[in-house]
N, CA and C atoms as a LAMMPS dump frame, in Angstrom:
ITEM: TIMESTEP
0
ITEM: NUMBER OF ATOMS
660
ITEM: BOX BOUNDS ff ff ff
-5.0000000000000000e+02 5.0000000000000000e+02
-5.0000000000000000e+02 5.0000000000000000e+02
-5.0000000000000000e+02 5.0000000000000000e+02
ITEM: ATOMS id mol type element x y z
1 1 1 N 36.902 306.379 -174.906
2 1 2 C 36.153 307.363 -174.127
3 1 3 C 37.111 308.412 -173.555
4 2 1 N 36.748 309.655 -173.713
5 2 2 C 37.437 310.763 -173.057
6 2 3 C 36.44 311.413 -172.11
7 3 1 N 36.833 311.529 -170.857
8 3 2 C 35.932 312.013 -169.812
9 3 3 C 36.652 313.111 -169.042
10 4 1 N 36.127 314.319 -169.103
11 4 2 C 36.831 315.473 -168.546
12 4 3 C 36.145 316.056 -167.316
13 5 1 N 35.416 315.2 -166.589
14 5 2 C 34.725 315.652 -165.378
15 5 3 C 34.508 314.447 -164.465
16 6 1 N 35.415 314.259 -163.5
17 6 2 C 35.313 313.133 -162.562
18 6 3 C 35.767 313.568 -161.174
19 7 1 N 35.397 312.766 -160.17
20 7 2 C 35.692 313.087 -158.775
21 7 3 C 36.277 311.888 -158.034
22 8 1 N 37.098 312.185 -157.044
23 8 2 C 37.722 311.157 -156.211
24 8 3 C 37.468 311.488 -154.747
25 9 1 N 38.149 310.74 -153.851
26 9 2 C 37.989 311.018 -152.416
27 9 3 C 38.588 312.36 -152.017
28 10 1 N 39.271 313.025 -152.941
29 10 2 C 39.769 314.369 -152.636
30 10 3 C 38.638 315.382 -152.536
31 11 1 N 37.437 315.007 -152.994
32 11 2 C 36.236 315.806 -152.696
33 11 3 C 35.136 314.84 -152.27
34 12 1 N 34.14 314.624 -153.114
35 12 2 C 33.018 313.775 -152.695
36 12 3 C 32.896 312.491 -153.498
37 13 1 N 33.967 312.08 -154.175
38 13 2 C 33.951 310.809 -154.877
39 13 3 C 34.251 309.648 -153.946
40 14 1 N 34.052 308.42 -154.458
41 14 2 C 34.237 307.224 -153.644
42 14 3 C 35.604 306.574 -153.816
43 15 1 N 36.331 306.902 -154.879
44 15 2 C 37.557 306.197 -155.211
45 15 3 C 38.787 307.088 -155.051
46 16 1 N 39.916 306.481 -154.682
47 16 2 C 41.175 307.2 -154.768
48 16 3 C 41.531 307.337 -156.251
49 17 1 N 42.355 308.302 -156.612
50 17 2 C 42.66 308.513 -158.029
51 17 3 C 43.18 307.271 -158.75
52 18 1 N 44.053 306.502 -158.12
53 18 2 C 44.615 305.331 -158.787
54 18 3 C 43.543 304.321 -159.159
55 19 1 N 42.567 304.11 -158.278
56 19 2 C 41.51 303.149 -158.608
57 19 3 C 40.586 303.709 -159.684
58 20 1 N 40.286 304.986 -159.6
59 20 2 C 39.46 305.595 -160.644
60 20 3 C 40.102 305.401 -162.014
61 21 1 N 41.385 305.687 -162.105
62 21 2 C 42.085 305.568 -163.39
63 21 3 C 42.163 304.111 -163.829
64 22 1 N 42.422 303.206 -162.907
65 22 2 C 42.483 301.788 -163.26
66 22 3 C 41.142 301.301 -163.799
67 23 1 N 40.069 301.649 -163.14
68 23 2 C 38.749 301.235 -163.616
69 23 3 C 38.439 301.848 -164.979
70 24 1 N 38.842 303.083 -165.175
71 24 2 C 38.642 303.726 -166.474
72 24 3 C 39.431 303.008 -167.563
73 25 1 N 40.651 302.608 -167.243
74 25 2 C 41.482 301.9 -168.223
75 25 3 C 40.837 300.584 -168.644
76 26 1 N 40.266 299.878 -167.692
77 26 2 C 39.689 298.559 -167.974
78 26 3 C 38.519 298.65 -168.946
79 27 1 N 37.752 299.738 -168.886
80 27 2 C 36.604 299.846 -169.794
81 27 3 C 36.938 300.639 -171.063
82 28 1 N 38.223 300.939 -171.27
83 28 2 C 38.634 301.488 -172.553
84 28 3 C 38.808 302.984 -172.631
85 29 1 N 38.925 303.661 -171.502
86 29 2 C 39.161 305.107 -171.548
87 29 3 C 40.488 305.419 -172.225
88 30 1 N 40.517 306.513 -172.958
89 30 2 C 41.757 307.032 -173.532
90 30 3 C 42.324 308.173 -172.694
91 31 1 N 41.449 308.979 -172.107
92 31 2 C 41.891 310.106 -171.283
93 31 3 C 40.841 310.401 -170.236
94 32 1 N 41.31 310.893 -169.09
95 32 2 C 40.403 311.239 -168.001
96 32 3 C 40.961 312.456 -167.27
97 33 1 N 40.104 313.411 -166.954
98 33 2 C 40.492 314.544 -166.119
99 33 3 C 39.91 314.328 -164.731
100 34 1 N 40.752 314.505 -163.735
101 34 2 C 40.292 314.443 -162.345
102 34 3 C 39.995 315.87 -161.913
103 35 1 N 38.726 316.133 -161.641
104 35 2 C 38.26 317.512 -161.425
105 35 3 C 37.464 317.594 -160.128
106 36 1 N 38.127 317.373 -159.023
107 36 2 C 37.416 317.407 -157.749
108 36 3 C 36.88 318.8 -157.435
109 37 1 N 35.839 318.83 -156.594
110 37 2 C 35.188 320.088 -156.237
111 37 3 C 36.133 320.984 -155.438
112 38 1 N 36.178 322.261 -155.827
113 38 2 C 37.066 323.17 -155.12
114 38 3 C 36.525 324.572 -154.992
115 39 1 N 37.013 325.25 -153.956
116 39 2 C 36.826 326.698 -153.803
117 39 3 C 38.091 327.231 -153.13
118 40 1 N 38.05 328.438 -152.604
119 40 2 C 39.254 329.031 -152.025
120 40 3 C 39.772 328.25 -150.819
121 41 1 N 38.928 327.437 -150.208
122 41 2 C 39.324 326.722 -148.992
123 41 3 C 40.222 325.523 -149.248
124 42 1 N 40.172 324.958 -150.466
125 42 2 C 40.855 323.667 -150.647
126 42 3 C 41.657 323.53 -151.933
127 43 1 N 41.782 324.594 -152.735
128 43 2 C 42.561 324.477 -153.967
129 43 3 C 43.977 323.982 -153.68
130 44 1 N 44.595 324.524 -152.651
131 44 2 C 45.979 324.165 -152.346
132 44 3 C 46.093 322.73 -151.843
133 45 1 N 45.019 322.182 -151.344
134 45 2 C 45.003 320.784 -150.904
135 45 3 C 44.794 319.843 -152.083
136 46 1 N 43.86 320.198 -152.966
137 46 2 C 43.465 319.274 -154.034
138 46 3 C 44.431 319.292 -155.215
139 47 1 N 44.668 320.453 -155.789
140 47 2 C 45.341 320.495 -157.09
141 47 3 C 46.752 319.92 -157.051
142 48 1 N 47.598 320.29 -156.088
143 48 2 C 48.941 319.684 -156.091
144 48 3 C 48.919 318.159 -155.985
145 49 1 N 47.969 317.623 -155.242
146 49 2 C 47.865 316.165 -155.119
147 49 3 C 47.461 315.535 -156.449
148 50 1 N 46.514 316.157 -157.151
149 50 2 C 46.099 315.619 -158.448
150 50 3 C 47.235 315.742 -159.46
151 51 1 N 47.943 316.864 -159.429
152 51 2 C 49.083 317.039 -160.341
153 51 3 C 50.114 315.934 -160.094
154 52 1 N 50.407 315.658 -158.844
155 52 2 C 51.411 314.647 -158.498
156 52 3 C 50.979 313.256 -158.943
157 53 1 N 49.742 312.889 -158.614
158 53 2 C 49.296 311.531 -158.955
159 53 3 C 49.135 311.38 -160.459
160 54 1 N 48.728 312.418 -161.157
161 54 2 C 48.608 312.342 -162.616
162 54 3 C 49.976 312.105 -163.237
163 55 1 N 50.983 312.827 -162.754
164 55 2 C 52.343 312.66 -163.281
165 55 3 C 52.825 311.225 -163.074
166 56 1 N 52.56 310.677 -161.9
167 56 2 C 53 309.311 -161.601
168 56 3 C 52.233 308.28 -162.431
169 57 1 N 50.912 308.421 -162.478
170 57 2 C 50.095 307.43 -163.176
171 57 3 C 50.345 307.44 -164.674
172 58 1 N 50.643 308.597 -165.223
173 58 2 C 50.863 308.673 -166.675
174 58 3 C 52.066 307.856 -167.139
175 59 1 N 52.912 307.465 -166.211
176 59 2 C 54.039 306.595 -166.547
177 59 3 C 53.691 305.114 -166.449
178 60 1 N 52.464 304.8 -165.972
179 60 2 C 52.149 303.411 -165.672
180 60 3 C 50.743 303.002 -166.093
181 61 1 N 50.115 303.743 -166.995
182 61 2 C 48.767 303.399 -167.426
183 61 3 C 48.576 303.775 -168.889
184 62 1 N 47.595 303.156 -169.514
185 62 2 C 47.271 303.462 -170.906
186 62 3 C 46.378 304.691 -171.025
187 63 1 N 45.877 305.187 -169.897
188 63 2 C 44.967 306.331 -169.886
189 63 3 C 45.774 307.611 -169.653
190 64 1 N 45.508 308.639 -170.451
191 64 2 C 46.105 309.947 -170.193
192 64 3 C 45.34 310.609 -169.052
193 65 1 N 46.042 310.908 -167.968
194 65 2 C 45.423 311.493 -166.781
195 65 3 C 45.754 312.981 -166.737
196 66 1 N 44.713 313.808 -166.655
197 66 2 C 44.879 315.265 -166.707
198 66 3 C 44.428 315.867 -165.377
199 67 1 N 45.277 316.658 -164.728
200 67 2 C 44.861 317.313 -163.484
201 67 3 C 43.901 318.458 -163.758
202 68 1 N 42.861 318.526 -162.935
203 68 2 C 41.875 319.58 -163.122
204 68 3 C 41.215 319.97 -161.823
205 69 1 N 40.142 320.71 -161.933
206 69 2 C 39.364 321.167 -160.779
207 69 3 C 37.958 321.502 -161.258
208 70 1 N 36.973 321.286 -160.403
209 70 2 C 35.619 321.8 -160.66
210 70 3 C 35.308 322.845 -159.598
211 71 1 N 35.313 324.094 -160
212 71 2 C 34.998 325.195 -159.083
213 71 3 C 33.495 325.161 -158.822
214 72 1 N 33.135 325.049 -157.546
215 72 2 C 31.775 324.633 -157.196
216 72 3 C 31.13 325.564 -156.174
217 73 1 N 29.961 326.095 -156.512
218 73 2 C 29.159 326.948 -155.625
219 73 3 C 29.953 328.155 -155.108
220 74 1 N 30.858 328.645 -155.916
221 74 2 C 31.618 329.855 -155.578
222 74 3 C 30.807 331.067 -156.031
223 75 1 N 30.725 332.133 -155.241
224 75 2 C 30.021 333.337 -155.69
225 75 3 C 30.56 333.799 -157.041
226 76 1 N 29.681 334.168 -157.955
227 76 2 C 30.123 334.517 -159.31
228 76 3 C 31.25 335.534 -159.36
229 77 1 N 31.23 336.519 -158.472
230 77 2 C 32.239 337.577 -158.52
231 77 3 C 33.63 337.086 -158.106
232 78 1 N 33.717 335.881 -157.546
233 78 2 C 35.01 335.32 -157.132
234 78 3 C 35.541 334.276 -158.101
235 79 1 N 34.738 333.868 -159.064
236 79 2 C 35.134 332.766 -159.942
237 79 3 C 36.377 333.094 -160.748
238 80 1 N 36.448 334.295 -161.303
239 80 2 C 37.575 334.649 -162.157
240 80 3 C 38.912 334.498 -161.463
241 81 1 N 39.019 335.003 -160.229
242 81 2 C 40.312 334.937 -159.537
243 81 3 C 40.65 333.501 -159.131
244 82 1 N 39.645 332.687 -158.837
245 82 2 C 39.917 331.298 -158.48
246 82 3 C 40.361 330.508 -159.708
247 83 1 N 39.791 330.817 -160.874
248 83 2 C 40.244 330.176 -162.115
249 83 3 C 41.73 330.467 -162.338
250 84 1 N 42.125 331.705 -162.152
251 84 2 C 43.532 332.082 -162.329
252 84 3 C 44.417 331.308 -161.362
253 85 1 N 44.021 331.237 -160.092
254 85 2 C 44.805 330.522 -159.09
255 85 3 C 44.899 329.038 -159.411
256 86 1 N 43.78 328.447 -159.836
257 86 2 C 43.769 327.017 -160.152
258 86 3 C 44.741 326.696 -161.277
259 87 1 N 44.782 327.535 -162.275
260 87 2 C 45.698 327.295 -163.392
261 87 3 C 47.152 327.474 -162.968
262 88 1 N 47.416 328.45 -162.105
263 88 2 C 48.778 328.636 -161.597
264 88 3 C 49.249 327.397 -160.843
265 89 1 N 48.328 326.727 -160.156
266 89 2 C 48.672 325.55 -159.365
267 89 3 C 48.818 324.286 -160.204
268 90 1 N 48.42 324.363 -161.488
269 90 2 C 48.61 323.21 -162.355
270 90 3 C 47.368 322.546 -162.886
271 91 1 N 46.203 323.111 -162.637
272 91 2 C 44.971 322.554 -163.208
273 91 3 C 44.963 322.799 -164.714
274 92 1 N 44.893 321.732 -165.508
275 92 2 C 44.929 321.844 -166.969
276 92 3 C 43.537 321.784 -167.591
277 93 1 N 42.569 321.294 -166.854
278 93 2 C 41.161 321.361 -167.254
279 93 3 C 40.416 322.034 -166.111
280 94 1 N 39.888 323.216 -166.361
281 94 2 C 39.129 323.936 -165.338
282 94 3 C 37.651 323.896 -165.715
283 95 1 N 36.885 323.308 -164.807
284 95 2 C 35.438 323.158 -164.964
285 95 3 C 34.766 324.043 -163.919
286 96 1 N 33.642 324.619 -164.26
287 96 2 C 32.816 325.295 -163.256
288 96 3 C 31.474 324.572 -163.162
289 97 1 N 31.032 324.386 -161.94
290 97 2 C 29.761 323.745 -161.62
291 97 3 C 28.635 324.713 -161.994
292 98 1 N 28.027 324.452 -163.155
293 98 2 C 27.054 325.382 -163.698
294 98 3 C 25.709 325.368 -163.003
295 99 1 N 24.786 326.148 -163.544
296 99 2 C 23.491 326.403 -162.903
297 99 3 C 22.502 325.268 -163.157
298 100 1 N 22.886 324.06 -162.745
299 100 2 C 22.018 322.899 -162.835
300 100 3 C 20.666 323.184 -162.187
301 101 1 N 19.631 322.58 -162.714
302 101 2 C 18.288 322.818 -162.172
303 101 3 C 18.013 322.009 -160.913
304 102 1 N 18.948 321.157 -160.489
305 102 2 C 18.704 320.317 -159.312
306 102 3 C 19.504 320.761 -158.087
307 103 1 N 20.177 321.908 -158.164
308 103 2 C 20.895 322.459 -157.018
309 103 3 C 20.728 323.975 -157.015
310 104 1 N 20.856 324.595 -155.84
311 104 2 C 20.681 326.056 -155.75
312 104 3 C 21.947 326.819 -156.111
313 105 1 N 22.443 326.613 -157.325
314 105 2 C 23.631 327.334 -157.782
315 105 3 C 23.252 328.799 -158.003
316 106 1 N 24.119 329.705 -157.567
317 106 2 C 23.799 331.122 -157.624
318 106 3 C 23.656 331.602 -159.06
319 107 1 N 22.618 332.37 -159.297
320 107 2 C 22.418 332.963 -160.619
321 107 3 C 23.618 333.836 -160.969
322 108 1 N 24.048 333.756 -162.197
323 108 2 C 25.212 334.496 -162.638
324 108 3 C 26.464 333.644 -162.702
325 109 1 N 26.386 332.405 -162.173
326 109 2 C 27.539 331.498 -162.199
327 109 3 C 27.919 331.14 -163.628
328 110 1 N 26.919 330.825 -164.458
329 110 2 C 27.229 330.465 -165.847
330 110 3 C 28.009 331.577 -166.545
331 111 1 N 27.532 332.79 -166.412
332 111 2 C 28.182 333.906 -167.111
333 111 3 C 29.583 334.162 -166.554
334 112 1 N 29.723 334.112 -165.246
335 112 2 C 31.038 334.35 -164.651
336 112 3 C 32.05 333.307 -165.107
337 113 1 N 31.609 332.063 -165.205
338 113 2 C 32.503 330.994 -165.665
339 113 3 C 32.941 331.238 -167.109
340 114 1 N 31.996 331.603 -167.937
341 114 2 C 32.302 331.852 -169.349
342 114 3 C 33.243 333.033 -169.483
343 115 1 N 32.963 334.097 -168.762
344 115 2 C 33.814 335.284 -168.839
345 115 3 C 35.223 335.003 -168.315
346 116 1 N 35.344 334.03 -167.402
347 116 2 C 36.657 333.653 -166.878
348 116 3 C 37.419 332.75 -167.838
349 117 1 N 36.752 332.292 -168.897
350 117 2 C 37.412 331.467 -169.898
351 117 3 C 37.731 330.066 -169.438
352 118 1 N 36.825 329.459 -168.653
353 118 2 C 37.054 328.083 -168.228
354 118 3 C 37.018 327.155 -169.44
355 119 1 N 37.477 325.934 -169.25
356 119 2 C 37.431 324.97 -170.35
357 119 3 C 36.033 324.419 -170.564
358 120 1 N 35.342 324.101 -169.458
359 120 2 C 34.037 323.458 -169.542
360 120 3 C 33.098 324.065 -168.516
361 121 1 N 31.891 324.391 -168.95
362 121 2 C 30.815 324.767 -168.039
363 121 3 C 29.942 323.54 -167.861
364 122 1 N 30.026 322.934 -166.686
365 122 2 C 29.314 321.679 -166.431
366 122 3 C 27.826 321.927 -166.236
367 123 1 N 27.045 320.958 -166.703
368 123 2 C 25.588 320.952 -166.509
369 123 3 C 25.009 322.352 -166.308
370 124 1 N 24.967 323.17 -167.377
371 124 2 C 24.605 324.583 -167.232
372 124 3 C 23.112 324.862 -167.113
373 125 1 N 22.295 323.813 -167.012
374 125 2 C 20.869 324.018 -166.781
375 125 3 C 20.203 324.777 -167.902
376 126 1 N 19.307 325.683 -167.554
377 126 2 C 18.567 326.465 -168.549
378 126 3 C 19.367 327.722 -168.908
379 127 1 N 20.561 327.508 -169.388
380 127 2 C 21.469 328.59 -169.732
381 127 3 C 20.837 329.506 -170.773
382 128 1 N 21.058 330.795 -170.625
383 128 2 C 20.423 331.771 -171.507
384 128 3 C 21.049 331.764 -172.892
385 129 1 N 20.29 332.228 -173.859
386 129 2 C 20.796 332.359 -175.224
387 129 3 C 22.028 333.256 -175.249
388 130 1 N 21.97 334.353 -174.52
389 130 2 C 23.103 335.275 -174.49
390 130 3 C 24.364 334.586 -173.973
391 131 1 N 24.22 333.764 -172.935
392 131 2 C 25.4 333.098 -172.374
393 131 3 C 25.902 331.983 -173.285
394 132 1 N 25.018 331.351 -174.015
395 132 2 C 25.47 330.351 -174.991
396 132 3 C 26.304 331.025 -176.076
397 133 1 N 25.86 332.174 -176.523
398 133 2 C 26.635 332.916 -177.532
399 133 3 C 27.979 333.336 -176.954
400 134 1 N 27.986 333.788 -175.699
401 134 2 C 29.249 334.138 -175.044
402 134 3 C 30.178 332.931 -174.976
403 135 1 N 29.612 331.771 -174.66
404 135 2 C 30.42 330.548 -174.587
405 135 3 C 31.039 330.228 -175.941
406 136 1 N 30.263 330.386 -176.989
407 136 2 C 30.791 330.156 -178.344
408 136 3 C 31.962 331.089 -178.636
409 137 1 N 31.79 332.367 -178.329
410 137 2 C 32.826 333.361 -178.614
411 137 3 C 34.08 333.105 -177.775
412 138 1 N 33.889 332.715 -176.518
413 138 2 C 34.999 332.502 -175.593
414 138 3 C 35.643 331.119 -175.743
415 139 1 N 35.009 330.243 -176.517
416 139 2 C 35.544 328.898 -176.67
417 139 3 C 35.339 328.02 -175.457
418 140 1 N 34.281 328.272 -174.715
419 140 2 C 33.949 327.469 -173.534
420 140 3 C 32.971 326.367 -173.944
421 141 1 N 33.309 325.124 -173.636
422 141 2 C 32.437 324 -173.984
423 141 3 C 31.33 323.845 -172.945
424 142 1 N 30.13 323.57 -173.43
425 142 2 C 28.998 323.272 -172.555
426 142 3 C 28.874 321.755 -172.43
427 143 1 N 28.469 321.315 -171.258
428 143 2 C 28.478 319.88 -170.972
429 143 3 C 27.114 319.219 -171.145
430 144 1 N 27.131 318.082 -171.824
431 144 2 C 26.036 317.116 -171.788
432 144 3 C 26.43 316.092 -170.732
433 145 1 N 25.612 315.952 -169.706
434 145 2 C 25.993 315.17 -168.531
435 145 3 C 25.354 313.788 -168.527
436 146 1 N 26.165 312.792 -168.176
437 146 2 C 25.646 311.44 -167.992
438 146 3 C 25.082 311.235 -166.592
439 147 1 N 25.243 312.211 -165.733
440 147 2 C 24.847 312.046 -164.332
441 147 3 C 23.364 312.334 -164.135
442 148 1 N 22.703 311.439 -163.399
443 148 2 C 21.287 311.619 -163.083
444 148 3 C 21.042 312.946 -162.392
445 149 1 N 19.929 313.575 -162.677
446 149 2 C 19.632 314.886 -162.111
447 149 3 C 20.173 315.975 -163.003
448 150 1 N 21.472 316.101 -163.068
449 150 2 C 22.081 317.11 -163.937
450 150 3 C 21.692 316.885 -165.395
451 151 1 N 21.441 315.644 -165.759
452 151 2 C 21.121 315.32 -167.149
453 151 3 C 19.72 315.759 -167.563
454 152 1 N 18.904 316.208 -166.618
455 152 2 C 17.524 316.58 -166.941
456 152 3 C 17.452 317.705 -167.976
457 153 1 N 18.456 318.549 -168.007
458 153 2 C 18.427 319.671 -168.96
459 153 3 C 19.281 319.405 -170.194
460 154 1 N 19.74 318.173 -170.39
461 154 2 C 20.576 317.867 -171.55
462 154 3 C 19.923 318.237 -172.873
463 155 1 N 18.648 317.925 -173.002
464 155 2 C 17.959 318.189 -174.263
465 155 3 C 17.952 319.669 -174.597
466 156 1 N 17.665 320.485 -173.606
467 156 2 C 17.657 321.935 -173.819
468 156 3 C 19.049 322.434 -174.197
469 157 1 N 20.063 322 -173.43
470 157 2 C 21.43 322.45 -173.689
471 157 3 C 21.869 322.043 -175.087
472 158 1 N 21.585 320.793 -175.455
473 158 2 C 21.992 320.298 -176.777
474 158 3 C 21.32 321.087 -177.892
475 159 1 N 20.025 321.265 -177.784
476 159 2 C 19.273 321.957 -178.837
477 159 3 C 19.759 323.385 -179.02
478 160 1 N 19.909 324.111 -177.917
479 160 2 C 20.29 325.513 -178.008
480 160 3 C 21.751 325.684 -178.413
481 161 1 N 22.614 324.802 -177.943
482 161 2 C 24.023 324.897 -178.333
483 161 3 C 24.195 324.652 -179.824
484 162 1 N 23.491 323.672 -180.361
485 162 2 C 23.571 323.411 -181.798
486 162 3 C 23.011 324.595 -182.582
487 163 1 N 21.898 325.12 -182.131
488 163 2 C 21.267 326.245 -182.834
489 163 3 C 22.172 327.463 -182.867
490 164 1 N 22.91 327.691 -181.763
491 164 2 C 23.7 328.914 -181.635
492 164 3 C 25.194 328.693 -181.885
493 165 1 N 25.571 327.459 -182.189
494 165 2 C 26.943 327.199 -182.603
495 165 3 C 27.962 327.056 -181.499
496 166 1 N 27.526 326.725 -180.28
497 166 2 C 28.464 326.534 -179.177
498 166 3 C 28.976 325.101 -179.153
499 167 1 N 30.16 324.908 -178.613
500 167 2 C 30.75 323.577 -178.523
501 167 3 C 30.167 322.799 -177.35
502 168 1 N 30.077 321.486 -177.529
503 168 2 C 29.565 320.582 -176.505
504 168 3 C 30.572 319.482 -176.226
505 169 1 N 30.558 318.974 -174.989
506 169 2 C 31.296 317.766 -174.638
507 169 3 C 30.37 316.876 -173.815
508 170 1 N 30.654 315.58 -173.836
509 170 2 C 29.887 314.614 -173.05
510 170 3 C 30.783 314.091 -171.943
511 171 1 N 30.382 314.301 -170.687
512 171 2 C 31.145 313.86 -169.525
513 171 3 C 30.261 313.086 -168.565
514 172 1 N 30.907 312.36 -167.635
515 172 2 C 30.134 311.534 -166.705
516 172 3 C 29.841 312.206 -165.377
517 173 1 N 30.706 313.142 -164.928
518 173 2 C 30.598 313.656 -163.556
519 173 3 C 30.66 312.483 -162.579
520 174 1 N 31.587 311.59 -162.824
521 174 2 C 31.704 310.373 -162.017
522 174 3 C 31.992 310.681 -160.553
523 175 1 N 31.241 310.008 -159.674
524 175 2 C 31.491 310.023 -158.234
525 175 3 C 31.722 308.614 -157.69
526 176 1 N 31.218 307.602 -158.386
527 176 2 C 31.332 306.223 -157.925
528 176 3 C 31.669 305.326 -159.114
529 177 1 N 32.131 304.096 -158.857
530 177 2 C 32.597 303.236 -159.956
531 177 3 C 31.588 303.025 -161.065
532 178 1 N 30.307 302.882 -160.695
533 178 2 C 29.31 302.594 -161.726
534 178 3 C 28.918 303.812 -162.56
535 179 1 N 29.501 304.973 -162.262
536 179 2 C 29.242 306.159 -163.081
537 179 3 C 30.074 306.189 -164.354
538 180 1 N 31.186 305.457 -164.376
539 180 2 C 32.028 305.422 -165.566
540 180 3 C 31.298 304.751 -166.716
541 181 1 N 31.506 305.239 -167.925
542 181 2 C 30.808 304.687 -169.091
543 181 3 C 31.797 304.491 -170.232
544 182 1 N 31.437 303.635 -171.169
545 182 2 C 32.285 303.475 -172.348
546 182 3 C 31.823 304.421 -173.456
547 183 1 N 32.564 304.421 -174.553
548 183 2 C 32.276 305.341 -175.653
549 183 3 C 30.886 305.078 -176.245
550 184 1 N 30.505 303.82 -176.34
551 184 2 C 29.193 303.488 -176.895
552 184 3 C 28.077 304.09 -176.051
553 185 1 N 28.221 303.997 -174.727
554 185 2 C 27.217 304.564 -173.835
555 185 3 C 27.186 306.087 -173.966
556 186 1 N 28.35 306.705 -174.056
557 186 2 C 28.406 308.157 -174.23
558 186 3 C 27.707 308.576 -175.515
559 187 1 N 27.905 307.785 -176.571
560 187 2 C 27.264 308.087 -177.848
561 187 3 C 25.743 308.056 -177.698
562 188 1 N 25.237 307.054 -176.987
563 188 2 C 23.783 306.947 -176.785
564 188 3 C 23.25 308.108 -175.96
565 189 1 N 24.028 308.559 -174.974
566 189 2 C 23.594 309.696 -174.161
567 189 3 C 23.483 310.951 -175.022
568 190 1 N 24.428 311.123 -175.931
569 190 2 C 24.347 312.251 -176.857
570 190 3 C 23.128 312.177 -177.749
571 191 1 N 22.867 310.99 -178.292
572 191 2 C 21.678 310.813 -179.131
573 191 3 C 20.4 311.068 -178.332
574 192 1 N 20.381 310.585 -177.083
575 192 2 C 19.19 310.766 -176.239
576 192 3 C 18.949 312.23 -175.896
577 193 1 N 20 313.037 -175.946
578 193 2 C 19.844 314.471 -175.705
579 193 3 C 19.291 315.195 -176.928
580 194 1 N 19.146 314.46 -178.033
581 194 2 C 18.599 315.053 -179.248
582 194 3 C 19.635 315.422 -180.28
583 195 1 N 20.9 315.067 -180.036
584 195 2 C 21.948 315.377 -181.003
585 195 3 C 21.926 314.383 -182.155
586 196 1 N 22.322 314.819 -183.326
587 196 2 C 22.514 313.915 -184.449
588 196 3 C 23.78 313.101 -184.219
589 197 1 N 23.927 312.02 -184.963
590 197 2 C 25.137 311.216 -184.85
591 197 3 C 26.376 312.055 -185.151
592 198 1 N 26.298 312.917 -186.145
593 198 2 C 27.435 313.774 -186.481
594 198 3 C 27.733 314.764 -185.354
595 199 1 N 26.691 315.282 -184.712
596 199 2 C 26.902 316.215 -183.605
597 199 3 C 27.545 315.518 -182.411
598 200 1 N 27.166 314.265 -182.171
599 200 2 C 27.805 313.507 -181.09
600 200 3 C 29.284 313.294 -181.408
601 201 1 N 29.566 312.954 -182.652
602 201 2 C 30.965 312.804 -183.055
603 201 3 C 31.731 314.104 -182.84
604 202 1 N 31.084 315.206 -183.118
605 202 2 C 31.729 316.506 -182.922
606 202 3 C 32.019 316.746 -181.44
607 203 1 N 31.103 316.351 -180.56
608 203 2 C 31.35 316.439 -179.113
609 203 3 C 32.633 315.704 -178.761
610 204 1 N 32.77 314.505 -179.298
611 204 2 C 33.928 313.674 -178.979
612 204 3 C 35.211 314.257 -179.553
613 205 1 N 35.112 314.85 -180.737
614 205 2 C 36.287 315.506 -181.308
615 205 3 C 36.698 316.715 -180.474
616 206 1 N 35.698 317.418 -179.93
617 206 2 C 36.043 318.583 -179.113
618 206 3 C 36.729 318.146 -177.818
619 207 1 N 36.287 317.029 -177.246
620 207 2 C 36.975 316.503 -176.063
621 207 3 C 38.427 316.183 -176.391
622 208 1 N 38.647 315.595 -177.553
623 208 2 C 40.019 315.297 -177.982
624 208 3 C 40.848 316.574 -178.09
625 209 1 N 40.247 317.622 -178.62
626 209 2 C 40.956 318.893 -178.751
627 209 3 C 41.296 319.476 -177.381
628 210 1 N 40.392 319.358 -176.424
629 210 2 C 40.67 319.849 -175.075
630 210 3 C 41.824 319.081 -174.435
631 211 1 N 41.885 317.787 -174.693
632 211 2 C 43.004 316.99 -174.188
633 211 3 C 44.311 317.477 -174.81
634 212 1 N 44.315 317.709 -176.113
635 212 2 C 45.531 318.191 -176.779
636 212 3 C 45.987 319.523 -176.188
637 213 1 N 45.049 320.427 -175.978
638 213 2 C 45.405 321.729 -175.41
639 213 3 C 45.963 321.572 -174.003
640 214 1 N 45.343 320.687 -173.216
641 214 2 C 45.813 320.471 -171.837
642 214 3 C 47.232 319.937 -171.829
643 215 1 N 47.521 319 -172.715
644 215 2 C 48.865 318.428 -172.767
645 215 3 C 49.877 319.443 -173.267
646 216 1 N 49.477 320.275 -174.22
647 216 2 C 50.376 321.313 -174.732
648 216 3 C 50.69 322.35 -173.654
649 217 1 N 49.671 322.711 -172.853
650 217 2 C 49.889 323.702 -171.808
651 217 3 C 50.802 323.155 -170.723
652 218 1 N 50.747 321.846 -170.505
653 218 2 C 51.606 321.223 -169.489
654 218 3 C 53.056 321.209 -169.916
655 219 1 N 53.288 321.118 -171.229
656 219 2 C 54.659 321.027 -171.712
657 219 3 C 55.326 322.39 -171.892
658 220 1 N 54.53 323.439 -171.774
659 220 2 C 55.095 324.794 -171.976
660 220 3 C 55.931 325.232 -170.775
C-alpha cells in the first residue's frame, strides 16, 4: 500500500508520526506521506518537524516516509504562494484540500490548486470538466478517498477522470488508527468507485511514480 494523504497530532490526527508509521508498517505499507493540514499560520511549525521525523524514521523502518502538507481552506488566490513556500521548506508531496461536498471549501480552490501544480488534489468533489482537463495537462492527480464523507463523490471523480484522461490516486486521508487500509482494501475502494481492475492498478502505479518523484526531488 502507498498512501499519500495522512494526518498526525501535528494537525487533527490522533497519532504521533512514529506510531502512524509503525502501524502502517505492520499492515504492509510500502510508502506513506505525512500531510498534515496547513496554511500560512503553521507551515513553519509543521513541515520542518515532518521533514526531521521522516529523515529519522527512514533509517529505522521498512516504510518510505515522505514529508508533505495538505493546504486546507486557504483562499484560492493565496494557494500558489503557499505551495511555493511549502516546497521550499521541504514538503515533497503537496496536497490541497479540494472542494469536497461535505465541507464549505471555497469555490475556485480546485482550479487554484491545479494551476499551482500541486501533486494531489484531495477529494475534489464535483470538479468541473474544465478543471479535470487542466489537471491532466498539469499532471495533478485527483484523489479517490477512502474517508467517509469525502468518498461520497468518488464515483463521479472516477468516471470523469477516466473519461477525460486525468490521473487518479487512492488515499486514506487517515486521522485515526482504524483509517489505515491494506492494498486489498484500497483495490476494493477503487472498484467500488466504478473503476475497472486495470484502472485501479493504474492508480497504484501513479502513486508509485509520485513516490519516485518525491525521492528524486529530495536527493537533488
